[in-house]
N, C-alpha and C positions, 0 to 999 in steps of 0.2 A: 533114565532118559537124560541126555545132555544136549544143551543148546549150543549151536555152532555159530560163531560170528560170521555173517555173510561177507564182510569186508576183509576178512583175514585171508591172505594169499600165501604168505610164507609160513614156515613152521610145519612140523609133522602132524598128520591127522591121527589123533588118538593113539599116540606112541607107535605108529606103524612106519613102514618105509615110504609111504605116500605123503605128498604135500597136499595142503588144502587146494592148491592150484590144479592138481591132477584131477580133481573131482568136478571141475567147472569147464564149460566150453570157453574157448579162447577166440575172440573176434579176429578175423582174417587181417584186418588193417593194423593190428597191434604188432605184427611182425613184418619183416622184409623177407620175401621168399625168392628162391632161385633154384632152378634145376641144375644139379651138379653132376649128373650122369645117369646111366641106365645100368641096371643089374637084375639078374634073374634070381628070384627068391621063391622057393617052393614051387618051381616050375612056371612061375609067372614073370614075364618080362616087365619089370617095374621101372618107373621114373623115380630117381632119387632126388629128393628136395630138401634143401637146407632152409631153415626158418630161424631168423635172428630177431630178437625183440627190437622194435624201433626205439623204445626207451628202456635201457638196461634195467632200471629200477622197478619195472612193472612185471617182472618175471623172476621166479626162483632159478630159472635156467638161462645159461648164456646162449644156447642154441638147441635146436631139435633137428634131427635128420630123419626123414620119413621115406619109406619105400611104398610108393603108391601104385596100385593096379590101375593102368590107364583106361581100362574098359569100365570097371565098376566105380572107380575113384575112391576105393576103400584103402586105407593104410594097411599094409601087410605087416609093417614093423615100424616102430618109432624108437630112436635112441635119444635120450635126454642127457644133456651135458650140464652139470651143476657148476655153480660158481665155486671157485677155489677159496677155501678158508685160509687166511694168513695166520 
Protein backbone atom coordinates (compact mmCIF):
# COMPACT_ATOMS: atom_id res chain seq x y z
CA UNK A 1 0.00 0.00 0.00
CA UNK A 2 1.24 3.48 -0.89
CA UNK A 3 -0.10 6.80 0.44
CA UNK A 4 -0.69 9.52 -2.18
CA UNK A 5 -0.35 13.20 -1.29
CA UNK A 6 -3.75 14.87 -1.91
CA UNK A 7 -2.10 18.20 -2.77
CA UNK A 8 0.10 16.79 -5.49
CA UNK A 9 -1.15 17.77 -8.97
CA UNK A 10 1.86 17.50 -11.23
CA UNK A 11 4.03 14.48 -11.78
CA UNK A 12 3.21 11.03 -13.02
CA UNK A 13 0.99 8.68 -11.07
CA UNK A 14 2.94 5.59 -9.98
CA UNK A 15 5.22 5.63 -13.06
CA UNK A 16 2.29 5.57 -15.50
CA UNK A 17 1.29 7.87 -18.38
CA UNK A 18 -1.27 9.56 -16.10
CA UNK A 19 -0.76 12.67 -14.01
CA UNK A 20 -2.17 12.93 -10.50
CA UNK A 21 -4.36 15.73 -11.91
CA UNK A 22 -6.03 13.22 -14.28
CA UNK A 23 -7.47 11.34 -11.30
CA UNK A 24 -9.23 14.33 -9.78
CA UNK A 25 -12.29 16.36 -10.72
CA UNK A 26 -11.54 19.86 -11.94
CA UNK A 27 -13.79 22.75 -10.89
CA UNK A 28 -15.49 24.52 -13.80
CA UNK A 29 -14.33 27.98 -12.72
CA UNK A 30 -10.66 26.93 -12.84
CA UNK A 31 -10.76 27.19 -16.66
CA UNK A 32 -12.01 29.56 -19.32
CA UNK A 33 -14.30 27.68 -21.72
CA UNK A 34 -15.45 28.46 -25.24
CA UNK A 35 -17.17 26.56 -28.02
CA UNK A 36 -14.81 26.40 -31.00
CA UNK A 37 -17.00 24.42 -33.39
CA UNK A 38 -19.13 21.41 -34.11
CA UNK A 39 -17.97 18.01 -35.29
CA UNK A 40 -19.48 14.56 -35.72
CA UNK A 41 -17.76 11.90 -33.66
CA UNK A 42 -18.92 8.26 -33.73
CA UNK A 43 -22.18 9.38 -35.36
CA UNK A 44 -22.89 12.01 -32.68
CA UNK A 45 -23.01 15.71 -33.61
CA UNK A 46 -20.80 17.14 -30.85
CA UNK A 47 -20.00 20.62 -29.62
CA UNK A 48 -16.21 21.10 -29.54
CA UNK A 49 -15.13 23.03 -26.45
CA UNK A 50 -11.72 24.47 -25.61
CA UNK A 51 -10.80 24.84 -21.92
CA UNK A 52 -7.77 26.90 -20.87
CA UNK A 53 -6.66 27.26 -17.22
CA UNK A 54 -7.39 30.68 -15.70
CA UNK A 55 -4.09 30.40 -13.80
CA UNK A 56 -1.55 28.54 -15.98
CA UNK A 57 0.27 27.24 -12.89
CA UNK A 58 -2.74 25.30 -11.55
CA UNK A 59 -2.73 22.65 -14.28
CA UNK A 60 -0.31 20.26 -15.90
CA UNK A 61 -2.00 21.06 -19.22
CA UNK A 62 -2.03 24.25 -21.29
CA UNK A 63 -5.49 23.41 -22.62
CA UNK A 64 -8.09 20.68 -23.15
CA UNK A 65 -10.30 20.22 -26.19
CA UNK A 66 -13.50 18.26 -25.54
CA UNK A 67 -16.14 16.80 -27.88
CA UNK A 68 -19.40 17.01 -25.92
CA UNK A 69 -22.66 15.21 -26.77
CA UNK A 70 -25.17 18.11 -26.44
CA UNK A 71 -28.02 15.75 -25.46
CA UNK A 72 -26.35 13.80 -22.63
CA UNK A 73 -23.58 16.39 -21.92
CA UNK A 74 -21.10 13.50 -21.77
CA UNK A 75 -17.62 14.10 -23.23
CA UNK A 76 -17.10 11.73 -26.16
CA UNK A 77 -13.39 12.61 -26.44
CA UNK A 78 -10.92 14.87 -24.64
CA UNK A 79 -7.52 15.89 -26.01
CA UNK A 80 -5.03 17.11 -23.42
CA UNK A 81 -2.21 19.48 -24.41
CA UNK A 82 0.86 19.34 -22.17
CA UNK A 83 3.25 22.16 -21.41
CA UNK A 84 6.36 22.05 -23.57
CA UNK A 85 9.58 21.27 -21.72
CA UNK A 86 12.49 23.60 -22.60
